[in-house]
C-alpha positions as CSV (number, residue, x, y, z in Angstrom):
1,M,160.3,114.4,100.1
2,P,163.8,114.0,98.7
3,T,164.2,115.7,95.4
4,G,163.4,113.5,92.4
5,W,160.7,111.2,94.0
6,T,157.6,111.3,91.9
7,V,154.5,112.5,93.8
8,P,150.9,112.3,92.7
9,G,150.9,116.0,91.7
10,D,153.6,115.2,89.1
11,V,151.4,112.6,87.5
12,L,148.5,114.9,87.6
13,D,150.6,117.7,85.9
14,R,151.8,115.3,83.2
15,L,148.3,114.2,82.3
16,R,146.9,117.7,82.6
17,R,149.3,118.9,80.0
18,R,148.0,116.3,77.5
19,W,144.5,117.1,78.4
20,D,145.1,120.8,77.8
21,R,146.5,119.9,74.3
22,G,143.2,118.2,73.6
23,E,144.8,114.8,73.1
24,F,142.4,112.8,75.2
25,L,139.2,114.4,74.0
26,A,140.3,114.1,70.4
27,Q,141.0,110.4,70.9
28,L,137.5,110.0,72.5
29,A,135.8,112.0,69.7
30,A,137.5,109.8,67.0
31,G,136.0,106.7,68.7
32,T,139.5,105.3,69.6
33,P,139.2,102.6,72.3
34,W,141.2,103.3,75.4
35,E,144.6,101.7,75.7
36,P,145.8,101.5,79.3
37,V,148.5,104.1,80.0
38,A,151.4,103.4,82.4
39,I,153.4,106.2,84.0
40,G,156.6,105.1,85.7
41,L,157.4,106.5,89.2
42,R,160.8,107.7,90.4
43,G,161.0,106.5,94.0
44,P,163.3,105.6,96.9
45,S,166.2,103.2,96.3
46,A,167.2,100.4,98.7
47,Q,169.7,102.8,100.3
48,D,166.9,105.4,100.8
49,T,164.7,102.9,102.6
50,A,167.5,102.5,105.2
51,A,168.5,106.1,105.4
52,H,165.1,107.8,105.2
53,L,162.6,105.2,106.4
54,E,160.0,107.6,107.7
55,Q,160.1,109.6,104.5
56,V,159.8,106.4,102.5
57,R,156.7,105.3,104.5
58,A,155.1,108.7,104.0
59,W,155.8,108.6,100.2
60,I,154.3,105.1,99.9
61,E,151.2,106.1,102.0
62,Q,150.4,109.0,99.7
63,W,150.2,106.5,96.7
64,H,148.1,104.1,98.7
65,R,145.6,107.0,99.3
66,L,145.5,107.8,95.6
67,R,142.1,107.4,94.1
68,H,141.1,106.5,90.5
69,L,144.5,105.2,89.3
70,R,145.8,101.7,89.7
71,V,149.2,101.5,91.4
72,E,151.6,98.7,90.5
73,T,154.4,98.0,93.0
74,R,158.0,96.9,92.5
75,T,160.5,95.3,94.9
76,V,163.5,97.0,96.4
77,G,165.7,95.4,99.0
78,G,168.9,95.4,100.8
79,R,170.8,93.7,103.6
80,V,170.1,96.6,106.0
81,A,166.4,97.3,105.4
82,G,165.3,94.1,104.0
83,T,163.0,93.7,101.0
84,N,160.1,96.2,100.4
85,E,157.3,96.6,98.0
86,I,157.0,100.2,96.8
87,P,154.9,101.9,94.1
88,G,156.6,101.5,90.7
89,R,154.0,102.6,88.1
90,V,150.5,103.9,88.0
91,W,148.0,102.8,85.4
92,I,145.1,104.6,83.8
93,D,142.8,101.8,82.7
94,S,139.9,103.7,81.2
95,Y,138.6,107.0,80.0
96,E,136.4,107.1,83.1
97,Q,139.4,106.7,85.4
98,L,141.2,109.5,83.6
99,W,138.2,111.9,83.7
100,A,137.8,111.3,87.5
101,F,141.5,111.7,88.3
102,L,141.6,115.0,86.3
103,G,138.2,116.1,87.6
104,V,137.0,117.0,84.1
105,Q,133.8,115.0,83.9
106,P,131.6,118.1,83.4
107,A,133.8,119.3,80.5
108,V,133.7,115.9,78.9
109,R,129.9,115.8,79.1
110,T,129.7,119.2,77.6
111,F,132.0,118.4,74.7
112,T,130.3,115.1,73.8
113,T,126.9,116.8,74.0
114,L,128.0,119.5,71.6
115,L,129.7,117.1,69.4
116,E,126.7,114.8,69.0
117,A,124.3,117.8,68.4
118,T,126.7,119.1,65.7
119,R,127.0,115.7,64.0
120,S,123.3,115.7,63.3
121,R,123.3,119.2,61.8
122,A,126.7,119.8,60.3
123,P,128.9,116.6,60.1
124,V,131.9,118.4,58.5
125,I,132.0,120.8,61.5
126,A,131.8,117.8,63.8
127,D,134.9,116.4,62.2
128,W,136.6,119.8,62.8
129,M,135.5,119.7,66.4
130,S,137.0,116.2,66.9
131,G,140.5,117.6,66.1
132,R,140.1,120.8,68.2
133,P,138.1,119.9,71.3
134,M,139.7,122.6,73.5
135,E,138.7,125.3,71.1
136,V,135.1,124.0,71.3
137,L,135.2,124.1,75.1
138,K,136.6,127.6,75.0
139,H,133.4,128.6,73.2
140,Q,131.0,126.2,74.8
141,G,128.6,128.9,75.9
142,E,128.3,130.3,72.5
143,W,128.5,127.1,70.5
144,P,124.9,126.8,69.4
145,R,124.9,130.4,68.1
146,L,128.2,129.9,66.4
147,L,126.9,126.8,64.7
148,D,123.6,128.5,63.7
149,T,125.6,131.4,62.3
150,A,127.8,129.2,60.2
151,R,124.8,127.2,58.8
152,W,122.9,130.4,58.1
153,I,125.8,131.9,56.1
154,D,126.1,128.6,54.2
155,A,122.4,128.6,53.3
156,H,121.6,132.3,52.8
157,A,124.6,134.6,52.4
158,R,125.0,136.4,49.0
159,P,127.7,138.7,47.8
160,D,125.3,141.7,47.9
161,M,124.7,141.3,51.6
162,Y,126.4,143.1,54.5
163,V,127.4,141.1,57.6
164,R,124.7,143.1,59.4
165,Q,122.1,141.2,57.4
166,I,123.0,137.8,59.0
167,D,119.6,136.9,60.6
168,V,120.2,134.5,63.5
169,P,118.6,135.0,66.9
170,G,121.0,136.5,69.4
171,V,123.7,137.2,66.8
172,D,124.7,140.7,65.8
173,T,127.8,142.3,64.2
174,K,129.5,142.6,67.6
175,F,129.0,138.9,68.2
176,I,130.6,138.1,64.8
177,E,133.5,140.5,65.4
178,R,134.2,138.9,68.8
179,H,134.1,135.4,67.4
180,R,135.3,135.9,63.9
181,A,138.4,133.6,64.3
182,V,136.4,130.5,65.3
183,L,133.6,131.4,62.8
184,A,136.2,131.6,60.1
185,A,137.5,128.1,61.1
186,L,134.0,126.7,60.9
187,L,133.2,128.4,57.6
188,D,136.4,127.3,56.0
189,V,135.4,123.7,56.4
190,L,131.7,124.2,55.8
191,L,131.6,126.3,52.7
192,P,132.6,125.2,49.2
193,E,136.0,126.4,48.1
194,H,134.6,129.0,45.6
195,R,132.9,130.8,48.5
196,V,136.1,131.4,50.5
197,D,138.7,133.9,49.4
198,R,141.8,132.5,51.1
199,T,143.8,135.5,50.0
200,C,141.9,137.5,52.7
201,P,142.9,136.7,56.3
202,P,140.1,135.6,58.7
203,A,140.4,139.1,60.3
204,D,138.9,140.4,57.0
205,F,135.7,138.5,57.6
206,A,133.6,140.3,55.0
207,G,136.3,139.9,52.3
208,R,137.0,136.3,53.0
209,Y,133.4,135.2,52.7
210,F,132.2,137.7,50.0
211,F,130.1,140.0,52.1
212,R,129.8,143.6,51.0
213,K,132.3,145.9,52.7
214,K,131.7,149.3,54.1
215,P,132.1,151.6,51.1
216,A,135.0,153.9,50.7
217,Y,134.2,157.6,50.3
218,V,135.9,160.6,48.9
219,R,135.3,164.1,50.4
220,F,135.9,167.1,48.2
221,R,135.2,170.9,48.0
222,R,134.7,173.1,45.0
223,L,137.1,176.0,45.1
224,S,135.4,178.5,42.9
225,D,132.0,180.2,43.3
226,G,129.1,178.5,41.7
227,H,125.7,177.0,42.2
228,G,124.9,173.8,44.1
229,F,126.8,172.1,46.8
230,S,130.2,173.5,47.8
231,E,131.3,170.3,49.5
232,L,130.4,166.6,49.0
233,T,131.3,163.2,50.3
234,V,130.7,160.6,47.6
235,R,131.1,156.9,47.3
236,V,134.3,156.1,45.4
237,P,132.6,154.0,42.6
238,E,130.0,156.7,42.1
239,L,132.6,159.4,41.8
240,A,134.6,157.2,39.5
241,A,131.6,157.1,37.2
242,V,130.7,160.8,37.3
243,P,133.8,163.0,37.3
244,P,133.5,166.7,38.4
245,A,133.8,169.2,35.6
246,E,136.6,171.2,37.2
247,R,140.0,171.0,35.5
248,T,142.4,171.1,38.5
249,V,142.3,168.6,41.4
250,F,144.3,169.4,44.6
251,V,144.8,166.5,47.1
252,V,145.8,167.5,50.6
253,E,146.2,165.5,53.8
254,N,145.4,167.8,56.7
255,E,141.7,168.4,57.4
256,I,141.9,172.0,58.5
257,T,144.1,172.8,55.5
258,Y,141.5,171.1,53.3
259,L,138.8,173.3,54.8
260,A,140.8,176.5,54.6
261,F,142.2,175.8,51.1
262,P,142.0,179.1,49.3
263,P,139.7,179.8,46.3
264,A,141.0,178.7,42.9
265,E,139.5,178.9,39.5
266,N,138.1,175.8,37.9
267,A,139.4,173.6,40.8
268,I,138.4,171.2,43.6
269,V,140.3,170.0,46.6
270,I,140.1,166.4,47.9
271,F,140.8,165.5,51.5
272,G,143.3,162.6,51.2
273,E,143.3,161.5,54.8
274,G,146.9,160.3,54.9
275,Y,147.4,157.0,53.2
276,A,143.8,157.0,52.3
277,A,145.1,158.6,49.1
278,S,145.1,155.1,47.7
279,R,141.3,155.5,47.5
280,L,142.0,157.8,44.5
281,Q,143.2,154.9,42.4
282,P,139.7,153.9,41.1
283,L,139.1,157.5,39.9
284,E,140.6,156.9,36.5
285,W,139.5,160.3,35.2
286,L,142.2,161.9,37.4
287,A,144.7,160.9,34.7
288,G,143.1,163.5,32.5
289,K,143.0,166.3,35.1
290,N,145.6,168.7,36.3
291,L,146.3,166.6,39.5
292,V,148.3,168.3,42.2
293,Y,149.3,166.6,45.5
294,W,150.4,168.4,48.6
295,G,151.6,166.6,51.7
296,D,153.8,167.2,54.7
297,I,157.5,167.6,53.9
298,D,158.7,164.4,55.6
299,T,159.5,160.9,54.6
300,H,155.9,159.7,54.8
301,G,154.6,162.7,52.8
302,F,156.9,161.7,50.0
303,A,155.8,158.1,50.3
304,I,152.2,159.1,49.8
305,L,153.2,161.2,46.8
306,N,155.0,158.2,45.4
307,R,151.8,156.1,45.8
308,V,149.7,158.7,44.1
309,R,152.1,159.0,41.2
310,R,152.3,155.3,40.7
311,S,148.6,155.5,39.9
312,F,148.7,158.8,38.1
313,E,152.0,159.4,36.5
314,G,151.3,163.0,35.7
315,A,150.6,164.1,39.2
316,R,152.6,167.1,40.4
317,S,153.6,168.0,43.9
318,M,153.0,171.4,45.5
319,L,155.0,173.1,48.4
320,M,157.1,169.9,48.8
321,D,160.4,171.4,47.9
322,R,163.6,172.8,49.4
323,V,162.6,176.4,49.1
324,T,159.4,175.8,51.1
325,L,161.2,173.8,53.7
326,S,164.0,176.4,54.2
327,D,161.5,179.3,54.2
328,H,159.8,177.7,57.2
329,E,162.8,176.4,59.2
330,G,161.3,177.9,62.4
331,Q,158.3,175.7,62.0
332,W,160.1,172.4,61.7
333,V,159.1,169.6,64.0
334,S,160.4,166.0,64.4
335,E,158.9,163.1,62.5
336,P,158.1,160.4,65.0
337,T,158.6,157.3,62.9
338,P,160.3,158.1,59.6
339,T,160.3,155.6,56.7
340,S,163.2,154.8,54.4
341,E,161.5,152.7,51.7
342,H,162.6,153.1,48.1
343,L,160.4,155.5,46.3
344,E,160.8,155.0,42.6
345,A,158.2,157.5,41.3
346,L,159.7,160.7,42.7
347,L,161.1,163.3,40.4
348,P,164.9,164.0,40.8
349,E,164.4,167.1,43.0
350,E,161.9,165.3,45.2
351,A,164.1,162.2,45.4
352,S,167.1,164.4,46.4
353,L,165.1,166.1,49.2
354,Y,163.6,162.7,50.4
355,T,167.1,161.2,50.6
356,D,168.3,164.1,52.7
357,L,165.4,163.6,55.1
358,V,166.1,159.9,55.3
359,E,169.8,160.5,56.0
360,D,169.1,163.4,58.4
361,V,171.3,165.7,56.3
362,L,169.2,168.7,57.4
363,G,168.7,167.6,61.0
364,S,167.2,164.7,62.9
365,S,163.9,163.5,61.5
366,V,163.0,166.9,60.0
367,R,159.3,167.5,59.3
368,L,157.3,170.4,58.0
369,E,153.6,169.8,58.5
370,Q,151.0,171.3,56.1
371,E,149.3,173.4,58.8
372,R,152.7,175.1,59.5
373,V,153.1,176.5,56.0
374,S,152.2,180.2,55.7
375,Y,148.8,180.9,54.3
376,A,150.3,183.4,51.8
377,A,152.5,180.6,50.4
378,I,149.4,178.4,50.0
379,Q,147.5,181.1,48.2
380,E,150.3,181.7,45.8
381,A,150.8,178.0,45.1
382,A,147.1,177.5,44.5
383,R,147.1,180.4,42.0
384,L,150.1,179.0,40.1
385,F,148.9,175.4,40.0
386,S,145.3,176.2,38.8
387,P,145.5,177.8,35.4
388,P,142.6,180.0,34.5
389,R,139.6,178.6,32.7
390,R,140.1,178.7,28.9
391,I,137.9,181.2,27.1
392,K,135.9,179.3,24.5
393,P,136.2,180.5,20.9
394,K,133.0,181.9,19.5
395,G,130.6,179.1,18.5
396,E,132.3,176.4,20.6
397,R,129.8,174.4,22.7
398,A,130.2,174.2,26.5
399,I,130.5,170.8,28.1
């Protein structure tokens, strides 16, 4: 066919795009009566009928063979080829015609069945479905369980529950994780406003709908000989309520460094796990301890120190200085993704070194990792940063 003549596939594509956007099903769900839709056709001109007669006949024939749509003709004519009636517009006169032309009758039946079933059980969700029919069809196989889950949460969920306690047949935490986006959409319309924390994104399902979250833990070791456990992993709120007796608290980021940290009197060492150092914030008793942070000498190490010091102003850094860096120049590596954020809580010497790292004054993306620092340097620093236990005057009670 000459370029520009409309063929049935063009009409199909145009209507399919509107179907894919959900326009037609949303209109049906809202109970809107069908208004006939006309689509104009670009076809041969009078000159074309003379110059391309066989192609014109073939073009007309394909429209005559078209099923389900009504074809309206228009007149073209000329002195050479005479007057001819050719297709000018096609009409969709009903929902049924449209469904048949698009071949979507099964999808329409599925959607209307799900919509009616939902209207009887959760009318506000049915209203949501009416505006998002393609989302419903995307989840059609799981829709009954999605609806059951949303209704169960509405009726039974409490803030002291974990998501694991949702008790719907065929629903487990993996199901909720896979479908949390659509579940969040349903719960946002089903639950009263005070049961939705809209500051939490739908990806944070537990936070958004007030389920209990997996608890945060702090792992620490005692660095002096004594009785009881030498290493513990404790829930953060419980450790916040029962501080250890030791005076000095070291925080390190590397696990093997944490495990190999040398003995120190009256001290513990906490495994910070990188940016998990933010877990320390609820441990308010750290403000009264001799708090010592040791991280990698790189831009992110100083960023973590900055975060720790924002919570605990008196925190000191250990082995994060120019002397340590220069003494281990043979152990430098490259930091893969340096940061350059403003760190307002660094001390002047720390800020100066951080600036040099950001600006590559010492080399490109210089980094000294904790595990590359000599063990002798760690032993000496631990000794210097953990003052000996004070001897009690005679008669003073021990705590």
